[in-house]
C-alpha positions in Angstrom: -52.6 44.6 -3.9 -49.0 43.3 -3.6 -46.0 45.7 -3.4 -42.3 45.6 -4.2 -40.3 47.4 -1.5 -36.9 48.9 -1.9 -34.5 49.8 0.9 -31.9 52.3 0.1 -29.2 53.9 2.1 -30.1 57.5 2.0 -27.5 59.0 4.4 -24.4 57.9 6.3 -23.1 60.3 9.0 -20.1 58.2 10.2 -18.4 55.0 9.2 -21.0 52.2 9.1 -19.7 49.1 10.9 -21.5 46.9 8.3 -19.9 48.8 5.4 -23.1 50.3 4.0 -22.7 53.3 1.8 -25.1 55.9 0.4 -26.8 54.4 -2.6 -26.7 50.8 -1.5 -30.1 49.2 -2.1 -32.0 46.0 -1.8 -35.4 45.1 -3.4 -37.9 42.8 -1.7 -40.9 41.4 -3.5 -41.8 38.8 -0.9 -41.2 38.2 2.8 -38.7 35.5 2.1 -36.4 37.5 -0.2 -32.7 37.0 0.6 -31.0 40.1 1.9 -27.4 41.1 2.6 -28.2 44.1 4.7 -26.9 44.5 8.2 -28.9 42.1 10.5 -29.1 44.8 13.2 -30.6 47.3 10.9 -32.8 44.8 9.2 -34.2 43.8 12.6 -35.0 47.4 13.4 -36.8 48.1 10.2 -38.3 44.7 9.2 -41.8 45.4 10.7 -42.0 48.5 8.6 -40.8 46.8 5.5 -43.2 43.9 6.0 -46.1 46.3 6.6 -45.2 48.1 3.4 -45.1 44.9 1.5 -48.7 44.3 2.6 -49.9 47.8 1.8 -50.1 49.3 5.2 -51.0 53.0 5.5 -49.1 55.1 8.1 -51.5 57.6 9.7 -48.7 59.8 10.9 -47.2 60.3 7.5 -48.3 62.4 4.5 -46.8 59.7 2.2 -47.2 56.0 3.0 -45.2 55.1 -0.1 -41.9 56.4 1.2 -40.7 56.1 4.8 -37.3 56.9 6.4 -35.8 55.0 9.3 -32.5 55.2 11.1 -30.2 52.4 12.1 -30.3 51.7 15.9 -26.4 52.2 16.0 -26.6 55.8 16.9 -28.6 56.6 13.7 -25.4 56.5 11.6 -27.3 55.2 8.6 -30.7 56.4 7.4 -32.6 54.1 5.2 -35.2 55.2 2.7 -37.9 52.6 2.3 -40.1 52.9 -0.7 -42.8 50.7 -2.3 -44.5 50.4 -5.7 -47.2 48.1 -6.8 -45.8 44.7 -7.8 -46.3 43.9 -11.5 -46.7 40.1 -12.0 
């Protein structure tokens, strides 16, 4: 099964150097989808996003459909990453 993954800025605790604000979002339906997200944040979360695109299950989580990850820049931005089955 293929998935569509949405990355959404869930929380911002200080000024984000990339200008991200709560509610910003990006949708990915394939690994080559173009994105305008901060490259540092994307580098930190890409493995999780890619795994979610392919349907990975996260054994440490009660809900593999939604995951939260913080930006490596002091955790200023928290991203909510969610997936839903891709409808052709």
